[in-house]
BALOBA-1460 file (C-alpha; in Angstrom, 3 decimals):
// residues 194
<rec num="1" residu="x" x="34.783" y="84.650" z="90.279"/>
<rec num="2" residu="x" x="35.175" y="87.477" z="88.012"/>
<rec num="3" residu="x" x="37.290" y="90.998" z="89.610"/>
<rec num="4" residu="x" x="33.919" y="93.266" z="89.188"/>
<rec num="5" residu="x" x="31.960" y="91.128" z="91.325"/>
<rec num="6" residu="x" x="32.465" y="91.308" z="94.998"/>
<rec num="7" residu="x" x="31.669" y="87.814" z="96.701"/>
<rec num="8" residu="x" x="30.459" y="88.507" z="99.372"/>
<rec num="9" residu="x" x="27.570" y="89.926" z="97.684"/>
<rec num="10" residu="x" x="26.868" y="86.482" z="95.475"/>
<rec num="11" residu="x" x="27.255" y="84.307" z="98.832"/>
<rec num="12" residu="x" x="24.790" y="86.575" z="100.532"/>
<rec num="13" residu="x" x="22.307" y="86.064" z="97.332"/>
<rec num="14" residu="x" x="22.836" y="82.306" z="97.516"/>
<rec num="15" residu="x" x="21.616" y="83.017" z="101.724"/>
<rec num="16" residu="x" x="18.324" y="83.310" z="99.909"/>
<rec num="17" residu="x" x="17.409" y="86.804" z="102.150"/>
<rec num="18" residu="x" x="16.179" y="88.540" z="99.052"/>
<rec num="19" residu="x" x="13.432" y="85.484" z="98.505"/>
<rec num="20" residu="x" x="12.796" y="85.636" z="101.535"/>
<rec num="21" residu="x" x="12.545" y="89.697" z="101.639"/>
<rec num="22" residu="x" x="10.718" y="89.568" z="98.237"/>
<rec num="23" residu="x" x="13.134" y="91.686" z="96.455"/>
<rec num="24" residu="x" x="14.806" y="90.994" z="93.329"/>
<rec num="25" residu="x" x="17.786" y="90.491" z="91.554"/>
<rec num="26" residu="x" x="19.560" y="92.029" z="88.246"/>
<rec num="27" residu="x" x="22.328" y="90.965" z="86.426"/>
<rec num="28" residu="x" x="23.702" y="93.398" z="83.794"/>
<rec num="29" residu="x" x="27.077" y="92.791" z="81.642"/>
<rec num="30" residu="x" x="28.026" y="91.599" z="78.064"/>
<rec num="31" residu="x" x="27.377" y="88.372" z="77.045"/>
<rec num="32" residu="x" x="29.318" y="85.378" z="78.192"/>
<rec num="33" residu="x" x="30.317" y="86.748" z="82.106"/>
<rec num="34" residu="x" x="28.485" y="84.264" z="84.084"/>
<rec num="35" residu="x" x="25.320" y="86.281" z="84.022"/>
<rec num="36" residu="x" x="22.846" y="83.375" z="83.341"/>
<rec num="37" residu="x" x="25.144" y="81.090" z="85.563"/>
<rec num="38" residu="x" x="24.773" y="83.133" z="88.555"/>
<rec num="39" residu="x" x="20.947" y="83.423" z="88.095"/>
<rec num="40" residu="x" x="20.489" y="79.610" z="87.629"/>
<rec num="41" residu="x" x="22.368" y="78.810" z="90.556"/>
<rec num="42" residu="x" x="19.997" y="81.276" z="92.760"/>
<rec num="43" residu="x" x="17.394" y="79.294" z="91.210"/>
<rec num="44" residu="x" x="18.945" y="75.553" z="92.357"/>
<rec num="45" residu="x" x="19.433" y="76.888" z="95.613"/>
<rec num="46" residu="x" x="16.337" y="77.872" z="96.184"/>
<rec num="47" residu="x" x="14.754" y="74.952" z="94.376"/>
<rec num="48" residu="x" x="17.213" y="72.835" z="96.941"/>
<rec num="49" residu="x" x="15.225" y="74.752" z="99.970"/>
<rec num="50" residu="x" x="11.784" y="73.842" z="99.156"/>
<rec num="51" residu="x" x="10.939" y="76.948" z="97.356"/>
<rec num="52" residu="x" x="8.930" y="76.998" z="93.613"/>
<rec num="53" residu="x" x="11.048" y="78.100" z="91.107"/>
<rec num="54" residu="x" x="10.351" y="79.092" z="87.811"/>
<rec num="55" residu="x" x="12.897" y="79.501" z="84.618"/>
<rec num="56" residu="x" x="12.424" y="81.025" z="81.372"/>
<rec num="57" residu="x" x="14.112" y="83.452" z="78.741"/>
<rec num="58" residu="x" x="12.520" y="86.369" z="77.993"/>
<rec num="59" residu="x" x="11.058" y="85.938" z="74.948"/>
<rec num="60" residu="x" x="10.266" y="81.960" z="76.123"/>
<rec num="61" residu="x" x="8.106" y="83.821" z="78.854"/>
<rec num="62" residu="x" x="6.244" y="86.366" z="76.704"/>
<rec num="63" residu="x" x="5.377" y="83.219" z="73.854"/>
<rec num="64" residu="x" x="3.770" y="81.740" z="76.634"/>
<rec num="65" residu="x" x="2.043" y="84.874" z="77.970"/>
<rec num="66" residu="x" x="0.866" y="85.567" z="74.106"/>
<rec num="67" residu="x" x="-0.296" y="81.642" z="73.427"/>
<rec num="68" residu="x" x="-2.545" y="82.207" z="76.624"/>
<rec num="69" residu="x" x="-3.645" y="85.218" z="75.828"/>
<rec num="70" residu="x" x="-4.581" y="83.994" z="72.688"/>
<rec num="71" residu="x" x="-6.322" y="80.621" z="74.160"/>
<rec num="72" residu="x" x="-8.432" y="83.208" z="76.588"/>
<rec num="73" residu="x" x="-6.147" y="82.046" z="79.238"/>
<rec num="74" residu="x" x="-3.958" y="84.650" z="80.201"/>
<rec num="75" residu="x" x="-5.424" y="84.995" z="83.589"/>
<rec num="76" residu="x" x="-4.720" y="81.548" z="84.578"/>
<rec num="77" residu="x" x="-1.152" y="81.494" z="82.781"/>
<rec num="78" residu="x" x="0.019" y="85.079" z="85.039"/>
<rec num="79" residu="x" x="-1.623" y="83.389" z="88.187"/>
<rec num="80" residu="x" x="0.678" y="80.672" z="87.537"/>
<rec num="81" residu="x" x="3.922" y="82.640" z="86.614"/>
<rec num="82" residu="x" x="3.511" y="84.954" z="89.539"/>
<rec num="83" residu="x" x="3.353" y="82.075" z="92.667"/>
<rec num="84" residu="x" x="6.883" y="81.270" z="92.188"/>
<rec num="85" residu="x" x="9.136" y="82.357" z="94.914"/>
<rec num="86" residu="x" x="11.732" y="82.738" z="92.366"/>
<rec num="87" residu="x" x="11.143" y="83.535" z="88.775"/>
<rec num="88" residu="x" x="14.220" y="83.853" z="86.661"/>
<rec num="89" residu="x" x="14.032" y="85.807" z="83.555"/>
<rec num="90" residu="x" x="17.049" y="85.536" z="81.502"/>
<rec num="91" residu="x" x="18.053" y="87.330" z="78.294"/>
<rec num="92" residu="x" x="16.942" y="90.672" z="78.132"/>
<rec num="93" residu="x" x="17.925" y="92.609" z="75.247"/>
<rec num="94" residu="x" x="18.991" y="89.558" z="73.103"/>
<rec num="95" residu="x" x="15.997" y="89.221" z="71.002"/>
<rec num="96" residu="x" x="13.065" y="92.107" z="70.154"/>
<rec num="97" residu="x" x="9.917" y="92.043" z="71.898"/>
<rec num="98" residu="x" x="6.763" y="92.970" z="70.206"/>
<rec num="99" residu="x" x="4.580" y="95.823" z="71.795"/>
<rec num="100" residu="x" x="2.317" y="93.080" z="72.728"/>
<rec num="101" residu="x" x="4.522" y="90.890" z="74.410"/>
<rec num="102" residu="x" x="6.185" y="93.995" z="76.222"/>
<rec num="103" residu="x" x="2.198" y="94.710" z="77.915"/>
<rec num="104" residu="x" x="2.205" y="90.877" z="79.086"/>
<rec num="105" residu="x" x="5.480" y="91.546" z="80.797"/>
<rec num="106" residu="x" x="4.849" y="94.209" z="82.304"/>
<rec num="107" residu="x" x="1.631" y="92.992" z="83.554"/>
<rec num="108" residu="x" x="3.737" y="90.464" z="85.318"/>
<rec num="109" residu="x" x="5.849" y="92.144" z="86.812"/>
<rec num="110" residu="x" x="3.263" y="94.315" z="88.420"/>
<rec num="111" residu="x" x="1.813" y="91.283" z="89.573"/>
<rec num="112" residu="x" x="5.052" y="89.775" z="91.344"/>
<rec num="113" residu="x" x="5.856" y="93.451" z="92.655"/>
<rec num="114" residu="x" x="6.667" y="92.670" z="96.189"/>
<rec num="115" residu="x" x="4.915" y="89.730" z="96.386"/>
<rec num="116" residu="x" x="7.628" y="87.370" z="94.987"/>
<rec num="117" residu="x" x="11.637" y="88.005" z="93.946"/>
<rec num="118" residu="x" x="12.537" y="87.799" z="90.814"/>
<rec num="119" residu="x" x="15.868" y="87.908" z="89.152"/>
<rec num="120" residu="x" x="16.607" y="89.090" z="85.652"/>
<rec num="121" residu="x" x="19.542" y="89.000" z="83.108"/>
<rec num="122" residu="x" x="20.360" y="91.479" z="80.673"/>
<rec num="123" residu="x" x="22.983" y="92.364" z="78.488"/>
<rec num="124" residu="x" x="21.633" y="96.286" z="77.918"/>
<rec num="125" residu="x" x="22.097" y="98.955" z="80.259"/>
<rec num="126" residu="x" x="18.345" y="99.736" z="81.773"/>
<rec num="127" residu="x" x="19.059" y="103.493" z="79.704"/>
<rec num="128" residu="x" x="18.133" y="100.443" z="76.726"/>
<rec num="129" residu="x" x="15.129" y="99.213" z="77.872"/>
<rec num="130" residu="x" x="12.756" y="101.847" z="76.312"/>
<rec num="131" residu="x" x="14.246" y="100.447" z="72.920"/>
<rec num="132" residu="x" x="14.092" y="96.404" z="74.459"/>
<rec num="133" residu="x" x="10.609" y="96.840" z="74.729"/>
<rec num="134" residu="x" x="9.451" y="99.463" z="72.212"/>
<rec num="135" residu="x" x="7.782" y="101.748" z="74.779"/>
<rec num="136" residu="x" x="9.844" y="104.417" z="76.915"/>
<rec num="137" residu="x" x="7.346" y="105.203" z="79.325"/>
<rec num="138" residu="x" x="6.253" y="101.460" z="80.337"/>
<rec num="139" residu="x" x="9.657" y="100.547" z="80.445"/>
<rec num="140" residu="x" x="10.744" y="103.418" z="83.134"/>
<rec num="141" residu="x" x="7.862" y="102.054" z="85.388"/>
<rec num="142" residu="x" x="9.068" y="98.339" z="84.757"/>
<rec num="143" residu="x" x="12.234" y="99.629" z="86.285"/>
<rec num="144" residu="x" x="10.905" y="101.244" z="88.998"/>
<rec num="145" residu="x" x="9.141" y="98.234" z="90.268"/>
<rec num="146" residu="x" x="12.178" y="96.103" z="89.602"/>
<rec num="147" residu="x" x="14.810" y="97.964" z="91.114"/>
<rec num="148" residu="x" x="12.638" y="99.214" z="94.170"/>
<rec num="149" residu="x" x="13.691" y="95.989" z="96.375"/>
<rec num="150" residu="x" x="16.624" y="95.666" z="94.477"/>
<rec num="151" residu="x" x="20.627" y="93.573" z="94.742"/>
<rec num="152" residu="x" x="21.846" y="94.997" z="91.495"/>
<rec num="153" residu="x" x="25.485" y="92.968" z="90.185"/>
<rec num="154" residu="x" x="26.924" y="94.787" z="86.899"/>
<rec num="155" residu="x" x="29.651" y="92.482" z="85.631"/>
<rec num="156" residu="x" x="32.298" y="93.583" z="83.380"/>
<rec num="157" residu="x" x="34.702" y="91.472" z="81.688"/>
<rec num="158" residu="x" x="35.308" y="89.812" z="78.429"/>
<rec num="159" residu="x" x="33.446" y="86.663" z="77.282"/>
<rec num="160" residu="x" x="34.532" y="83.399" z="78.952"/>
<rec num="161" residu="x" x="33.592" y="81.452" z="75.623"/>
<rec num="162" residu="x" x="35.417" y="83.979" z="73.355"/>
<rec num="163" residu="x" x="38.391" y="83.386" z="75.699"/>
<rec num="164" residu="x" x="38.281" y="80.020" z="75.278"/>
<rec num="165" residu="x" x="37.965" y="80.308" z="71.389"/>
<rec num="166" residu="x" x="40.690" y="82.797" z="71.444"/>
<rec num="167" residu="x" x="42.905" y="80.208" z="73.797"/>
<rec num="168" residu="x" x="41.621" y="77.574" z="71.365"/>
<rec num="169" residu="x" x="42.593" y="79.311" z="68.367"/>
<rec num="170" residu="x" x="46.134" y="80.484" z="69.452"/>
<rec num="171" residu="x" x="46.942" y="76.946" z="70.544"/>
<rec num="172" residu="x" x="45.653" y="75.511" z="67.376"/>
<rec num="173" residu="x" x="47.648" y="78.137" z="65.345"/>
<rec num="174" residu="x" x="50.720" y="77.483" z="67.504"/>
<rec num="175" residu="x" x="50.362" y="73.622" z="66.343"/>
<rec num="176" residu="x" x="50.273" y="74.278" z="62.604"/>
<rec num="177" residu="x" x="53.540" y="76.819" z="62.935"/>
<rec num="178" residu="x" x="55.067" y="73.965" z="64.988"/>
<rec num="179" residu="x" x="55.348" y="71.378" z="62.005"/>
<rec num="180" residu="x" x="56.704" y="74.277" z="59.288"/>
<rec num="181" residu="x" x="59.633" y="75.139" z="62.268"/>
<rec num="182" residu="x" x="60.594" y="71.635" z="62.434"/>
<rec num="183" residu="x" x="60.603" y="71.480" z="58.316"/>
<rec num="184" residu="x" x="62.192" y="74.575" z="58.146"/>
<rec num="185" residu="x" x="65.575" y="73.054" z="60.621"/>
<rec num="186" residu="x" x="65.272" y="70.082" z="58.880"/>
<rec num="187" residu="x" x="65.775" y="72.087" z="55.726"/>
<rec num="188" residu="x" x="68.394" y="74.016" z="56.963"/>
<rec num="189" residu="x" x="70.394" y="71.083" z="58.319"/>
<rec num="190" residu="x" x="69.892" y="69.681" z="54.510"/>
<rec num="191" residu="x" x="71.616" y="72.603" z="53.372"/>
<rec num="192" residu="x" x="74.102" y="72.329" z="55.786"/>
<rec num="193" residu="x" x="75.756" y="69.289" z="55.864"/>
<rec num="194" residu="x" x="75.815" y="69.944" z="51.749"/>
């Protein structure tokens, strides 16, 4: 577990009291620190305890809402997404969102407010959400609702994936250098025997 995460907080979240109380969980931190992993683990535990769960990235969620709006099924789609006890919205801030998409997402979060729990992950701080959603006022209203009953987990550190990449890179570099060192030793032995 990352040093910046309090083990007690994560264990407490996995007891699912936040779902019963209809509270939100927000994981913030740079890419590769385990936000999605933790969000999915909460979703799995909730599902194992018989809770209805829905998972999607912000972009996929908004796409489904936009498609429903075009098909004249927005009200129905919003009802479907409002119903799960736990909605996981992953990757807020990774890809741009249209103004229409931002408005639809705001409508969904307003419907879920104090009715069901939402887990969100973002690589961007709240001060950047106005830029993400293209509207400072709407972003402020969204953040206000999300933070009203919430558990905030700030994760600091370097990417697990980059750490693995760096370790592999160093191992390959060491491996590539090893034969040349062996060749140099052989060459120096040849020179010394003459």
